[in-house]
C-alpha positions in Angstrom: -25.2 24.3 -84.9 -25.3 27.0 -85.7 -25.0 29.5 -83.4 -27.1 32.4 -84.7 -26.6 35.8 -83.0 -28.1 38.5 -83.9 -27.3 42.1 -83.3 -29.4 44.9 -83.6 -30.8 48.6 -83.0 -32.4 48.9 -79.4 -34.8 51.4 -81.6 -36.6 48.7 -83.5 -38.2 47.6 -80.6 -41.0 50.5 -81.0 -41.6 48.0 -84.6 -40.4 44.3 -83.3 -40.5 42.9 -79.7 -36.4 40.9 -79.8 -38.6 37.5 -79.8 -39.9 38.3 -83.1 -36.5 38.6 -84.0 -35.4 35.2 -82.7 -37.9 33.4 -84.4 -37.1 34.9 -87.7 -33.6 34.0 -87.6 -34.4 30.8 -86.2 -36.6 29.9 -89.4 -34.5 31.2 -92.2 -32.2 29.0 -90.5 -34.2 25.9 -90.4 -35.5 26.6 -93.9 -31.9 26.3 -95.2 -32.5 22.3 -94.7 -28.7 22.3 -93.3 -29.7 21.7 -89.9 -32.0 19.9 -87.2 -34.3 22.5 -85.7 -33.0 21.1 -82.0 -29.7 22.3 -83.0 -30.3 25.8 -84.2 -29.2 28.2 -81.2 -30.6 31.7 -81.4 -30.2 34.6 -79.8 -30.2 38.4 -79.8 -28.1 41.6 -78.3 -29.4 45.4 -78.3 -27.2 47.8 -78.9 -28.5 51.4 -77.7 -25.5 53.4 -79.1 -24.3 52.8 -82.8 -23.6 54.9 -85.7 -23.8 53.5 -89.0 -22.1 55.4 -92.1 -22.0 58.5 -89.8 -25.8 59.1 -88.9 -28.2 56.6 -86.5 -29.8 54.5 -88.7 -31.5 51.0 -87.3 -30.1 47.4 -88.0 -29.9 44.0 -87.7 -27.1 42.2 -88.2 -26.9 38.3 -87.9 -23.9 36.6 -87.7 -24.4 32.6 -88.3 -21.6 30.7 -86.6 -21.5 26.8 -88.4 -18.7 24.1 -88.1 -16.6 23.7 -91.1 -17.5 21.7 -94.3 -20.6 22.9 -95.7 -19.4 24.5 -99.4 -19.5 28.5 -100.7 -22.8 27.5 -102.0 -24.8 25.9 -99.1 -23.3 29.0 -97.3 -24.9 31.5 -100.0 -28.6 29.8 -99.7 -28.0 30.0 -95.8 -27.5 33.6 -95.7 -29.6 34.4 -98.6 -32.6 32.5 -96.2 -31.9 34.6 -92.6 -31.9 37.7 -94.9 -35.0 36.9 -96.7 -36.6 36.2 -93.3 -35.0 39.4 -91.9 -36.8 41.0 -95.4 -40.1 39.4 -94.9 -40.7 41.4 -91.2 -41.4 44.5 -93.1 -38.9 47.1 -91.5 -38.7 50.2 -93.3 -36.0 52.3 -93.7 -33.1 49.7 -92.0 -29.8 47.6 -92.8 -29.9 44.3 -92.6 -26.6 42.3 -93.3 -25.8 38.3 -92.8 -22.5 36.8 -92.6 -22.1 33.4 -92.1 -18.6 32.3 -90.2 -17.2 28.8 -90.3 -15.6 27.6 -87.1 -13.1 24.8 -87.6 -14.3 21.1 -86.5 -11.0 20.9 -84.5 -10.6 23.0 -82.2 -14.7 23.3 -81.4 -15.1 22.0 -77.7 -18.8 21.4 -76.2 -19.8 20.0 -73.4 -23.4 19.5 -71.2 -23.6 19.7 -67.7 
């Protein structure tokens, strides 16, 4: 845990590779000190079609799905570190957003075969 789901506008491909984006988010989550690196799962999905407030504008939105039990301060710090990692990519004219979503431990299931 966490699951880092990165949504982004594919037009960013001119400035940034999806691999670099995943690496930045992954590092931001690791820098929080809340997770072991081996437990962080990061993936990205690009969108060809989108509107941002009625206009076409590049965006990156990260959802960090974590198991319940972290304090509000820890969740806030996690979001800030991932946002800082995104800002460090040096992109311009872009909307950057991060949200931390808690998953209930009692209803989370995992299986590795």
